[in-house]
N, C-alpha and C positions, 0 to 999 in steps of 0.2 A: 561664599562663589570663592570658586578656585582659580584660575587662570583659564582653560579654560573653558568657562561661564559653566559649569555641570555646579549643580548646588550638590554640598556634603549634609547628610539627612543621617547624622550618625542616632538619632531617637527614633527612628523609621518602625512604626509598628507599625506593620500590615495585618495583622490578625485579627484586628475589626471586621475586614471583610467580608469573611465567612465563605474563605474558598473551596467549593467541593476535591473530595481526594481525583473523582475522576477529569476535571478541569485539565485536564494536562496542561493546554496552552497559555493556560494563566499563570498558572504555580511555576512552568518555565519563565515568563515574563515576571514574575517577581522574582523569582532566583535571581533574572539577570540586572532587577533595580534595587536588589539588598546586594547583592555582588557589589554595584557602582556604585551607590548614593548608600548606602547603610550599614551593615555588618562587616560587608569584604569576599571578599569571593571566598577565602579557605571556610568559611564559617557558612557562608549562604548554602556551598557547593553539599557540604553537612548536612544540612539543614534541608534539602529538599534534594536529595540522596543520588548527585550525581558525582562526576570526575570532572576534575576540573580540564578536562583536555576536551570534555563537550562542553562546556560552560562557555572552551572560546570557541568554540565550533557554532554553539546556536548563537554567541555574542556575534561571532562575524553575518551570517545569515540575518539574523535581527537588523543587523544596519545594514545591508545588503537589502531583503527583500519586505523589511519590518516585518508586522507582525503573524501577518500569514504565513514566515516562514515556522511561525513554531506551532504549527499545529500539524503534527500526525500526518504522513503521508501514508497513502494506501504500500502495502509489499510485496516484491511481485513483481513480472510482467504486466504492463500496459495495457496492451492490448495481444489479442491470441498470432500468434505466429507462426503455425501451425494449421489449424481449421481456421483459416478464413472463408470468408464467403462465398467464393467461387468453388473448394477445396468442397466443402460441407453441400453446395447445391451438387455439385460434384457425385457427392455418397450419396445422397439423397436419387441423384436422377440412377444411377449403377442400382440402388436400392427396390427402385421400383423397379426397373426395366428387369432384374432378377432377383423378385424378392426371395426364393432360396435360398441364394447367395450368401454365404458367412461374412463375418467382420473382413475376413481373412482374404479371403477371394479378391472382397471388396476392395481392401486392401493393396492385392499385388496388383489388383487391377489400374489402381490409380497408382500405382509406382510402375508399372508400365506406360503409362500415358505422360509420367515426368513427373508426377506430385512426392515429396517423399513426405512421406506417411506412415505413422503407426498402425498396425491393427487397435491398439487399444485406443488411441486416435479416433480410428471410425464406431470402437462401440461405443465409444462419449457420444458421439455424432448419432449415431441410431436411437442410443438412449432418452438425448436430447428431446429428440420431434418424435418419439413416442413410436418408432419406428422396426420394435421386437418386434420377431415370428409372434406369430400367435396359434398356440394349439388349439387344436376344433371339441369342442366335450361333448358328445353325444347323451 
């Protein structure tokens, strides 16, 4: 034991745990354990394919938030900032009021009403709700 009450485990062999390659959170945890108590940071990051900077970022997150910080989070925006429920309801409303209006016309009307939205966002909403124009086949 060292003075910080952390064990030094130089003979740490974690290969017997049979961790799957796609279990990223466990692999990150093993890298931190081996880096801290086993083979050292340099060998650990080389073994798991991370940079030293990323190792210390993960270590900091782990110390602050626990193992949940090692789970990969969804990238990209967390909420739909342009196509809010209110805007989608307006698109649906305008589509039902004037079924022949194109997405460009609906986008223009929404912009005049004070909603900043693109034609493409209107098209996505129309497609999402299945409100495309149906052609009549005799």
